[in-house]
N, C-alpha and C positions, 0 to 999 in steps of 0.2 A: 587296877592296882593288884588284884589277887593273882592275875596271870603273871604279872611281873614278879611277884613273890615266888610263884611256882617255878618260873624259869631260873631264878637265882638259886632256889633250893635244889633244883635238879643239877645245876652246875656244881654246887657244893658236894652233892652225892655222886658226881661223875655219871649221872644218868642223862646223857646228851643225845641230841638229834643231829643228823648230818647237816641240816639247813635250818636256819632261823631267818624267816622273812619278816622284818619289822617295818610296818607301813602305817600310814595314817596322817591326819592333819596336825596332831600335837607332837612336835619334835622332842619334847622333854624326855619321855620314856624311851624313845628310840635311841637317843644319845646316851641316856643313862645305862641302858642294857648293853649297848655297844662298848661303852667304857668299862662296864663290869667284866665283859668277856676279855677285853684287852688287858685288864689289870690282874685278873684272877685265874684265867684258864690254864695258862702255862707258867712255869717257874721262870725266873730271870735268866737262868742258864739256857732254857729251851727257846726263849723268845727270839734270840738272834737268828736262828735258822728256820724257825717254824711259825713265825707270826708276821703277817703281811697286811698292809692297809692299801687298798686301791680306791680310786675315785671315779665315779661314773662318767664324768666329763672327759677322762683321760683314757678310758679303756672301752673295749667292746664286750658283749656277752661271751664271745668266743675266747677272749683273753681271760675272762673270769673262769670259764670252764677249764681252760688249759692249766691255769694256776691251781684250781681246785683238785685236779687229777694227780698232782704231785704227791709223793710220799713224804712223811715227816722224817727228820733226821734225828736219831737218838731221842725220840720222844713218842708218846702214844698218839698225839694228835698234831695236826697242822691247823692253825687258826688263820682264816682268811676273812677279813672284814672289808666289805664294799660300802663306802660312804657316798652319799649323794647319788644313790642308784636311780633316783627318779629321772636323772638325765638320760637314762637308758629306756625310758617308758615305751618308746616306739618299737624296740626290739626285745624287750624283756621276756616275751613268750618263748624266745629261742632257748631259754634256760630249761624248758620242760624236759628235754631229752636227758639232761644231767640230773634233774630232779627225780626222774624215773629210776635212775640207777646211780645214786651219788657215791662218791668215794667215802667209805666208812671211817677212814682215819683223818678226814678233813672236816673241820667245823666251819661251815660257810655262813657268815652273818651278813645279811643284806639290809642296808638302811635305806628305805624307800619313803622319804619324807613327803608330806603334803599330798600324797597320792595314795590310791588303793588299787590292788589288782582287781580286774574284772572277775567276779566270782563265777561267771558263766563259762570262763575259758579254761583251757587245759592246765595251765600252770598253777592256778589257785587250787583246782581240784586235786592235782597231783601232790602239791605241797601239803595240803590239808589232810592227806591220808597218812603220811609217814613222817612228816617234818613239823615244824612249828610256824604257824602264821599268827603274828601278833598285830592287832590293829590298835593303834594309839589314838583314842578319840578325845576331842577337846572337851573340857569341862564347862558347864554352864557357870555364869558369874556367881550364882548363889551357892555353888558347890565348892568354890575355891577356898573360902575361909575354913571349911571343914578339912580340906586337903592340907592347908597350911598347918592346922592343928595336929593332924596325923603325922605329917613329916617331922614336925618338931618333937612330938611325943616319942617318936622312934629314936630321937637323939637326946632324950631326957631334958627337953625344954618345954615351956608352955608359952602361950600368948593370949592376951586379952582379946575379947571379941572386937572391941573398937580398933585395936592395933591391927588385927587381920583385915578389917574393912579399909583402913588407911592404905595398907599395902596394895590391896586389890584396886582401890580407886586410882592410885598414882602409878601403878605398874601394869595395870590391865590384867589380861588373862594369860599372859605369857608365863608359863610355869617355870621355864628356865631362868627368866629374869627375876622372878620372885625368889626362886631357890638361891640364886647368886647373892641376893641381898640378905637372905636368912643366914647363909653361910658366913657372910661378913660379920653379922651380929654374933654368931656363935664363936667367932675367933676372939672377940673381945669380952664376951660374957662367960662366966663360969658355968659349968654344967649344972642343970637344975634351976637355972634362972627363968624368970617370967619376962617375956618381951612386952613392953608397954608402949603407948603412944609417945611418952616422953623419951624413951630410948630410941624409938624410930626417928623422932624429930632431931635428937642430938647426933645420931650416927648416920642417918640416911638423908636428912634434910627435908623431910616431909613435915609440914606444919601440923601440929596437933590441934590448933585452934582455928585455922583458916583452911577449911576443906569442905567438901560437899556433905559429908556426914554431919558436921556441926551446923551447916546451913539448914539441912532438912530438919534437924532437931530444933533449931531456933524457930523455924517457921511453924513446926508442929506445936511448939509451946506458945506461939504468937509473941515471941520475943523479937520484935521487929528492929529494935535498936541493935541487938547483936547481929541479926540477919543483915542489916545495912552495912555494918562494919565488914562482914565477910564479903558481901557483894562488892563493896568498894575495893577491897583487897583483890578480888577476882578481876575487877575492871582494870586495875593497874598491872595485873600480871596475866593477861589473856592467853599467852602461850602455855603457861603452866596450868591454866584453868579454862579450857575451851568451853564456849557457851553451849555447844551441842552435848557435851558430856554432862554438864550441870542440868540442862533441861531433861535429859534422858533419866538421870537419877531422881530428880524431883517428880517426873511423870510416874516413875515406878513407885515412888513413895506414896503419892496421893492416890494412885490407882489401888494400892494395897489398903489405904484407909477406907476407900469405897467398899472393898471386900470385907473389911472389919465391920463396917456398919451393917452389912447384910448378914453377918453371922448371928445365929441364935445362941450359940455357945461361945462365950468369951473366956473360957478356961485357957490358961497360959499355953498349955501343951497343944490344944486344938488350934489356937490362933497361930502359933509358930508353924505348925504343920500345914495349915491351910494357906498361909501367906508365904511360906517358904523362907522363913527368917529364923535367926538364932533366937531361942527363948529369952536371952538377955535383953533383946530390943523390943519385946512385946509391950513393955510399959510405955515406950515412946509412941507407939501406934495408938495405945489406949488414950494417952494424953491428947494426941492430935484429934482423935475421934470425938473427944469431949469438947474440944475447942472449935471444931468445924462440923456443922451439920452436913448431912449427906448431900443436900442441894448445893451447898457451898463448895464441897469437894468436887462435885461434878463440874461446877463452873471453873474451878482452878485447873482441873485436868484439861478442859477445853481451851483455856487461855494458854496453858503450857504448850499445847499443840500449835497455837498461833505463833508463839515465840520461837518454837522449834523451826517452824516453816520460815520465819523471818531470818533465823540464823543460817538457813540454807539458801537465803537470797530470794525467797518468795514473798513479795509484797513488803519488803523491808523499807522501801522509800528512803534509802540513804542512812538508815539507823546504823550506828556503829555498835561494837561489842558492849561498850559501857552502857549505852542506851538500852540494849536488850537485857542486860543483867538487872538494871533498875526496873525495867518493865516487869520482870518476873516478880520482884519484891512488891511493886505497886499493885499488880493484879492479884497477888496472893493476899495482901493486907486488905484489899477492898472487896474481896470475894463476897458475893451475896447470892 
């Protein structure tokens, strides 16, 4: 995120490089930077003659070079954006000659999604000397709630920890998809608002009561009546609540309870750092650790492995999704 901020700051200060090669597995920042160039580098009057968007599937590297060598008309710069440039991966090294001597009045932005340049080859080495190579790396699951908080803080909104987890659980790790939902909420909420599970349920359709977070909390508290209601809801809505996602989340939860048991220091800050969780949720792990002895937790982790394998078709013996959900509850409640 820091490199993104620097690129944006340089654009604002008119401190530009002739080529910006945006690559990597996470498309969100690549798209965001390309859009920022598209919307902010040139004035509306300049865009007509000096701003072009090409697509990798429709052009060759030679076409890009030819376009990049043109001079701007009545403007300081020409902006050339190449989207879906990963379609040119087999020939992208041909760009090295242009990169060695780029047109100073052309700003060439190349969007190379889901792939990376080979850092051993000439193009990467050449670009890295005088241009900008930005690698957009995917975030880990446990980093995304903090990312959500930072994005919203920059727009003068806040979000509760539980609401962040709900978004991650139902939208996955696709930052673009998450950001789209956050923008929808911002359209209907006044600036300075806090986003809560209730607002998410009302406006996005994600249940605040029937989700994996509430299930793991109910199991941690040994509230098996509540856990059964959630499991029953999951069983009736298997497409929205895939068994493999639930077992993975519960496996992570109980594995962290094992780590909690092994800690000598149960200070809130130390637990949060060691387990990689938001300090807000430390109390849930403390409660679960009191309710389940270390041996019990080990047994639950092993049984979750078995259910996960069955969910993938290994030794399932005809068990359906409903049966597997109920097996999770039974094996957790009977853990010894």
